[in-house]
N, C-alpha and C positions, 0 to 999 in steps of 0.2 A: 672119438665117439662115433658110433654107427647108428644110422637112422633105423626106425622100427619097420621099414618096408621090406626088409630081407634082401635089399639090393647090395648090402655090404659097403655102400658108399658112405664116406664120412659126411656128417652133417654139422652145420654150424648153428648153434643156438642163437635165437634172436638176442640182439644186444651184445653179442661177443665181438670185440674189436680185434681182428686178426692183424691189423697193421698198427703198430704203435710207434709214433714218432718221438715220444717222450724218452725212449731208450737211445736216441741218437746222440753219440758223443761229439758234440761240436766244441771241442776243446783242443788246445795244442796237444799233440801226441807226447807221451812220456819220453823224456830224454831228447826231444826234438831240438835241433840247433835253433837258436833264437836269431831272428832277423833283426834288422835295424829297428830302433824304437818306433812304435806305432804300426808296425806290420802285423798282419793277422795270419796265423796258420791254423787251419781247421782240419781235423781228421773226420772224414765222412764215414757213414755207417758201412757195414759189411755188405748190405744189399741196398740198391737204389732202384726202385721200380715204381709202378703205378700207385702202390700203397703209400709211399712216403715222399716221392720226388717233389710234388708241389707244396707239401707241408714244410719241406726243408728250405724252400726259397726264402720265406720271411725270416727264418732262423739264421740263415747265412748272411742275409742282408743286414740284420740287426747286429750280428757279431762283427761285421766288417766296419761298422760305424760306432765309434765311441763317443763319449761326451765331448771330446776334443775335435770331433769331426771324423770324416772317413779315413781309414788307413790308406797309406799310399800304395800298399801292396797286399793283395789277398791271395794266399796260397791254399789250395784245396788238396789235401792229401788223400789220394785214392788207393794207396798201397795196401790198405786193409780191406778194400772193397773187392769182394769175390764175385758179385753179380751186379750187373748194371744193364738195363735194357734201354730202349729208345727214350723212355721218360727221363732217365738220367742224363742223356744227351740234351734233351729238351730243357732240363733244369739248368745245365751249364750255359746253354745258349741264352735262355731267358735271363740268367744271372748276369752275363756279360753285357747285356743291353740295359739292365736296370741298376747296375752299380753307378754310384756318383761319378761325375767327370773327374778324371785324374787318377782314379783307382785302377791299378794294373792287376789283372787276374792271371795267375799261373796255376797249373795243375801238376801234381806229381802222380805218376802211374807207372807201374812196372811194365816194361815193354811186352812181356808175354802175358800180361793180365787181361781180363775181360774188359775193364774200363778203357784200356789203351786201344783195344780192337774196336770197341764201340765208337770211340772218338775218331778213329781212322775211317771207319765205314760211314760215319755221319758227315765227315768232312770238317768237323770242328777242330781238328789238329791244325788246320790252316789258319784258324782264327784265334785259337787259344794256345799259348805256349805250353807244351807238355814236356815235363822233365822226368828223368829216371830216378832222381833222388831229391830229398828235401833240401839238402845242402846245395845242390845244383840250382834248384828253383830259387832259393834265397840269394844265391851269389850271382845269378844271371843278370847281365846288364842289357838284355835284349831290347828294352825300351818299348815293348809292345803295349799299347794302352788298351784298356778294356773297351 
């Protein structure tokens, strides 16, 4: 939509929600290898930025905790994430500090992908184990606690 000023710039109507977290697929990816019982694997959205990063935090925390208590391992799959800015790094940093004690956090990100680069530049790769594949993340015995 173009505004009526003749500037040719797009305008957003009042009440239009450009950022929709309800479309975020916080479910295990189809065909994903299953980890040991109680482990949680979540596929994060294609874009993580200022529009959705902080709304994702409570959704991920909720998914990591079941009625039986927190999962011993939370794996976040970023292989389908094509854009992530500093707010995505902030989300992961906040998440690792807010997970219940004993929950280990691992991330899956393709080495050449944007999320991997953001994690490298932000220094989070030192604090959160990042794996190239979901199978590697589920099979890793690195013992790094969140």
